[in-house]
ROLO-912294 format. One record per residue (C-alpha): x, y negated, z negated. Coordinates in steps of 0.001 Angstrom, whole numbers, padded with zeros to 6 digits, always signed. Layout:
! residues N
XYZ;...
END
This chain:
! residues 467
+087847-104958-072572;+089168-107839-070452;+092855-108661-069915;+092983-111229-072747;+091503-108744-075207;+093920-106065-074012;+096877-108391-074574;+095635-109213-078086;+095312-105511-078904;+098759-104769-077479;+100263-107552-079553;+098522-106355-082726;+099801-102831-082165;+103337-104124-081577;+103320-106094-084821;+101909-103179-086799;+104476-100764-085388;+107210-103075-086706;+105486-103749-090041;+103654-100516-091043;+102879-101954-094479;+100957-104801-092861;+099008-102301-090756;+097938-100484-093906;+096332-103645-095244;+093883-103401-092327;+093321-099651-092669;+095469-098822-089633;+097754-095817-089959;+101359-095957-088745;+103274-092741-089427;+106645-094391-090023;+107922-096929-092574;+109358-099126-089841;+112745-099480-088205;+114929-102464-089129;+118051-101576-087196;+119469-104512-085237;+118408-102899-081952;+114825-102632-083207;+114842-106192-084580;+116215-107670-081353;+113711-105695-079286;+110856-106982-081431;+112136-110559-081089;+112246-110272-077293;+108690-108900-077222;+107449-111728-079452;+108811-114340-077051;+107152-112635-074093;+103798-112565-075870;+104194-116236-076822;+104742-117202-073183;+101511-115444-072249;+099320-116817-075051;+100648-120379-074646;+098655-120688-071400;+095478-121047-073522;+096897-122824-076550;+093658-123946-078228;+091990-120567-077875;+095082-118624-078962;+096348-120998-081642;+096144-118508-084529;+098072-115863-082572;+100697-118347-081401;+101180-119619-084935;+101736-116082-086198;+104210-115376-083383;+106186-118525-084207;+106325-117540-087870;+107617-114065-087013;+110214-115472-084617;+111420-117912-087259;+111757-115129-089844;+113932-113086-087498;+116024-115984-086203;+116616-117109-089804;+117753-113534-090527;+115231-112807-093276;+116119-109140-092839;+119660-110055-094009;+118464-112218-096920;+115662-110426-098717;+116011-107054-100427;+112292-106910-101111;+110145-107496-098029;+111822-105154-095554;+113415-102548-097800;+111845-102237-101244;+108511-102772-099478;+108978-099367-097812;+108482-097656-101176;+105258-099612-101730;+104079-098694-098218;+104810-095064-099092;+102686-095402-102234;+099864-097035-100295;+099740-093947-098061;+097865-092223-100886;+094878-094560-100614;+094828-095772-097009;+091795-093635-095951;+088869-091948-097685;+090396-088526-096978;+092877-087304-099588;+094167-084685-097121;+094962-087306-094454;+096552-089545-097064;+098804-086760-098310;+099789-085849-094745;+100793-089482-094100;+102675-089656-097416;+104740-086568-096576;+105520-087837-093050;+106689-091165-094387;+109047-089538-096877;+111272-088722-093879;+111871-092443-093231;+112930-093592-096710;+116636-092840-096379;+116822-094644-093017;+115230-097799-094456;+117594-097802-097453;+120587-097280-095138;+119443-100261-093065;+119433-102382-096221;+123090-101466-096737;+123846-102452-093128;+121775-105625-092858;+121938-107518-096157;+124682-110160-096102;+126427-110985-099368;+126575-114718-098596;+122760-114830-098531;+122231-113010-101837;+119887-114472-104419;+120114-113298-108030;+116491-114152-108760;+115264-112452-105581;+117143-109246-106425;+115860-109246-110012;+112333-109751-108722;+112792-106917-106211;+114172-104631-108908;+111155-105215-111153;+108636-104515-108400;+110694-101537-107168;+110771-099951-110629;+107024-100488-111017;+106329-098942-107605;+108521-095909-108316;+106758-095333-111627;+103420-095300-109806;+104727-092946-107108;+106076-090546-109720;+102761-090655-111581;+100390-090289-108634;+102436-087964-106388;+104708-086114-108811;+104064-082658-107348;+104847-083767-103774;+108216-085417-104372;+111491-083823-103319;+115112-084773-102700;+114088-087087-099819;+112413-089385-102308;+114843-089112-105210;+117958-089483-103032;+116541-092618-101396;+115405-094006-104753;+118820-093505-106389;+120582-094915-103342;+118442-098078-103369;+118781-098509-107145;+122571-098417-106780;+122311-100887-103885;+120322-103388-105968;+122648-103095-108961;+125763-103578-106844;+124288-106586-105030;+123143-108093-108320;+126727-107959-109590;+127934-109764-106457;+125150-112363-106465;+126226-113981-109732;+124006-117002-110316;+123331-117771-106653;+119703-118438-105683;+120048-118202-101909;+119507-120972-099362;+116775-119776-096996;+114042-121970-098449;+116307-125010-098584;+117029-124694-094865;+113454-124404-093639;+111283-125619-096512;+110414-128962-094964;+109202-127440-091707;+107293-124612-093372;+105346-126719-095819;+103952-128996-093090;+103354-126139-090641;+101261-124464-093331;+098586-127149-092894;+099311-127646-089156;+100693-131139-089743;+097434-132519-091127;+099533-133963-093996;+103210-134732-094461;+105184-133119-097281;+105083-136409-099187;+101292-136607-098793;+100889-133018-099964;+102967-133848-103034;+100898-136978-103699;+097619-135053-103547;+098967-132299-105791;+100017-134901-108359;+096496-136393-108303;+094994-132941-108771;+097368-132157-111629;+096479-135375-113426;+092739-134726-113119;+092871-131015-113998;+095175-131616-116945;+092898-134353-118296;+089911-132022-118029;+091787-129137-119648;+093150-131259-122504;+089713-132821-123093;+087861-129508-123226;+090359-127123-124827;+089264-127934-128361;+085554-128109-127545;+083252-125372-128790;+082797-122578-126276;+079491-121984-124576;+078748-119047-122294;+077098-118310-118956;+074074-116155-119701;+073798-113825-116716;+074126-110067-116328;+076553-108649-113761;+075103-105712-111826;+077796-103225-110803;+076130-102524-107431;+074853-105913-106346;+075565-109584-106888;+072218-111016-105855;+071703-112665-109246;+075083-114317-108907;+074279-115497-105386;+071062-117109-106622;+072968-118768-109473;+075666-120119-107133;+073096-121384-104620;+071549-123468-107368;+075007-124695-108403;+076088-125683-104872;+072989-127583-103795;+074860-129140-100872;+074915-125759-099098;+071198-126171-098316;+070094-123382-095975;+073564-122353-094855;+073707-119436-097302;+070222-117984-096962;+071099-114774-095111;+073867-113824-097532;+071221-111912-099498;+071130-109287-096761;+074518-107993-097876;+075249-105743-100829;+078569-106319-102523;+079875-103579-104751;+082011-103775-107846;+084755-101203-108195;+087319-100452-110871;+090868-101531-110009;+092578-098773-112011;+093701-096799-108955;+094855-099719-106841;+098487-099700-105761;+098913-103446-106178;+097835-105621-109086;+095401-108349-107990;+092641-110252-109705;+090177-109323-106977;+089993-108523-103285;+087321-108571-100621;+087190-105996-097817;+084749-105853-094927;+083142-102710-093542;+080408-102106-090919;+077423-103172-092999;+078861-103558-096470;+081299-105803-098233;+083420-104273-100983;+084428-106616-103772;+087053-104963-105994;+087528-106635-109354;+090419-106041-111747;+088380-105597-114911;+091471-105991-117059;+091796-109625-115962;+088223-110529-115027;+086599-109768-118356;+084060-112545-118901;+081112-114054-117060;+083063-117297-116646;+085903-115518-114844;+083413-113469-112811;+081679-116643-111655;+085018-118074-110565;+085767-114866-108628;+082307-114920-106997;+082757-118521-105889;+086288-117854-104559;+085689-114470-102922;+082005-114543-101981;+080192-117871-101777;+081037-120505-100688;+084541-118968-100428;+085877-116129-098294;+082723-114126-097544;+080701-117240-096756;+083443-118484-094406;+083692-115066-092753;+080089-115423-091590;+081240-118276-089355;+084641-116879-088397;+084299-113219-087551;+086154-111241-084899;+089466-109427-084780;+091664-112470-084189;+090250-114348-087174;+090464-111194-089275;+094069-110234-088563;+095680-113573-087709;+093780-115724-090174;+095456-118902-091338;+095720-118085-095023;+096187-121714-096039;+092848-122575-094399;+091000-119696-096094;+092683-119878-099501;+092652-123671-099563;+088901-123639-098924;+088265-121060-101658;+090285-123105-104169;+088429-126248-103086;+085159-124447-103845;+086425-123588-107320;+087473-127194-107873;+084106-128515-106756;+082310-126003-108973;+083742-127579-112135;+081985-130817-111182;+078649-128960-110944;+078740-126412-113760;+077668-127498-117261;+079451-124654-119056;+082512-126006-120909;+084119-122571-121137;+083856-122169-117367;+085356-125616-116793;+088240-124802-119141;+088859-121429-117503;+088913-122764-113953;+090699-126060-114603;+093560-124230-116337;+093836-121661-113533;+093813-124370-110835;+096285-126504-112810;+098804-123651-112863;+098405-123226-109091;+098987-126935-108529;+101991-127053-110864;+103647-124234-108924;+103255-126392-105806;+104598-129538-107447;+107525-127641-108937;+108292-126025-105592;+108415-129398-103841;+110457-130971-106635;+112985-128169-106503;+113300-127413-102786;+112404-130783-101237;+113362-133417-103832;+116328-131281-105009;+115485-131959-108659;+117418-130021-111286;+115744-127081-113009;+116278-128520-116499;+114733-131849-115444;+111668-130084-114007;+111399-127920-117130;+111409-130972-119409;+108910-132814-117199;+106460-129894-117200;+106646-129462-120955;+106343-133135-121842;+103631-133992-119300;+101391-130935-119558;+102122-129639-123089;+103140-126223-121792;+104882-123559-123818;+108404-122514-122877;+107003-119212-121567;+104407-120951-119361;+106999-123403-118066;+109499-120675-117197;+106799-118693-115417;+105898-121684-113241;+109559-122409-112492;+110390-118837-111513;+107282-118547-109326;+108030-121867-107598;+111635-120909-106882;+111346-117281-105855;+107783-117116-104493;+107322-120586-103027;+106756-119314-099473;+104154-116786-100670;+102365-119394-102819;+102604-122131-100188;+099358-121106-098476;+097509-121728-101721;+098907-125023-102952;+099279-126620-099501;+095814-125481-098408;+094322-126792-101646;+096086-130156-101282;+094908-130523-097669;+091303-129742-098565;+091432-132077-101556;+092591-134869-099236;+089655-134209-096890;+087218-133847-099784;+088088-137325-101028;+087457-138712-097551;+084123-137104-096645;+082644-135325-099700;+081885-131649-100146;+078712-131346-098060;+080228-132943-094926;+083472-131047-095487;+081552-127759-095659;+079862-128431-092341;+083120-129461-090634;+085006-126490-092053;+082477-123934-090842;+082068-125362-087320;+085505-126593-086232;+087586-123427-085874;+089434-121292-088416;+092545-123447-088917;+093615-126903-090001;+094666-127476-086394;+091098-126942-085190;+089725-128977-088092;+092050-131849-087190;+090983-131635-083529;+087321-131585-084595;+087692-134661-086821;+089707-136529-084202;
END
C-alpha cells in the first residue's frame, strides 16, 4: 500500500469512527455508537481540515474524497449536531438495531449489540447538551419520533431477551426529550435548509447547472411525465410476460439488452454474474430494493411487499442492475468510488435509465408505473425549490400541485412534507435526474452512456470530459 492509499484508508477509518452507522452500511464493525461531545466534534473537524489540505494537492484524482470532506465540514460548521434530533441521536438506536444483521455470524452480531448498549445513554445525554432550542423544527422532531418509535418496536421484537435497563432508560430518556422539544418547537420548521439550500443544490451536480436551470429541467420533466401518466392511466393494462427466477436474472438481462439497443456490446460480460433475490422481511430499514457487492456475487435484495409485479421488477432491474448501478459499477470500481461515490451521479443515471426505458418499452402498464414514480420524484424536487429557493407559501404550492397534476390531498401532502423535511436527502435524486436529463437532450442516450462510463464517477469529471 503506497502513501496515498494509506491516507485514504486512514481517512475512511476516521470517518467511520465518528459515524459508526455509516460504517455498518459497508459491513465495517465499530464497537461504539459514536461520540458527539463538543470535544469529539471539534477534534473531528480539525482532522477533516488536515485531510483536505493533503488531498487538495491532487484535486482531480481526489475530487470525490475532497467533496465528501467539504460536505462533512459544512455540516459541522452549520451545527447540524445542534439542529437535528434524528441523524446524530435517534440514529444511534437504528445503528444498535443494525448490529443484529451486520455480519453473517449471529454470535458476533449479538456481541456487538450488547457492547453498543453501553453507549446509548451517552448519546441521549449529548442530545440534551447539544440541541439548541432556536434551531428546533416541529416537522423534523415529528419525523424523528415516528422513525424512533418504529426502530424501538423492531428492537423490542428482534432482541427482546437481550434488553435491560441500559436500553429502556435511554429509550425513556430520549422519548421525554423529543416530547419536551416538540412542545417548545411550536410551528417552527427550522432554518438550516434556507441558509445553505442554494449552495447545496448546485454543489450536488458540481455546478454543471444553476439552481434555475435545474428547476427548468424538472418542470420540463414534470410536464412530459404528467402528460404520459394522464394519457395512459385509463388505458387497458397489458403485462410483461417473463418469469422471474429467484436465483438468477439472466432472462431479465437478455430482455433489457433487447430494450436498450444503444448499449451495443457494452453489457455482454454482465452475464457472468449471478444476482440473487432475497426476501426483505428481516431488513432493519424499509427500502424498495438494494444492491450489495461481494467477492464474486452481487446480492439484489427486493422488498416483495412493494415490488409485486413484473412491471415493477423490470423498473428495479433497470435502476439497480442494467444499465443502472451494477452496470455503472463495472466501470467505476475501487474503494474510493465505492465509499465516496457521488450519489447524485449514480442515482441520477439510474433514474435517467428508467426515463429512457419508457421511450423503448411497449407495455402501457410499465409506462404508467414508471412515469408515475418518476413524476413523484420530480415533483418533490420542484416543490423543494419552490419552498426553499423561491420562498413560495405552502398553501400556494399545495394548490398548484393539485390543480396542475390532479393529485389527491394525501398525495399532495406527502410530496410537500418530503420536500420540506427531506429535501437534502432527496436532492441527490432530483438534481442528478435533472442534470442527466439536460445532457440527454443535448447528446442522446447512446452518446451519454459512453461519456458517463468513461469520464470519471462525478458530474465534475463528466463536465471536464465534455469540455
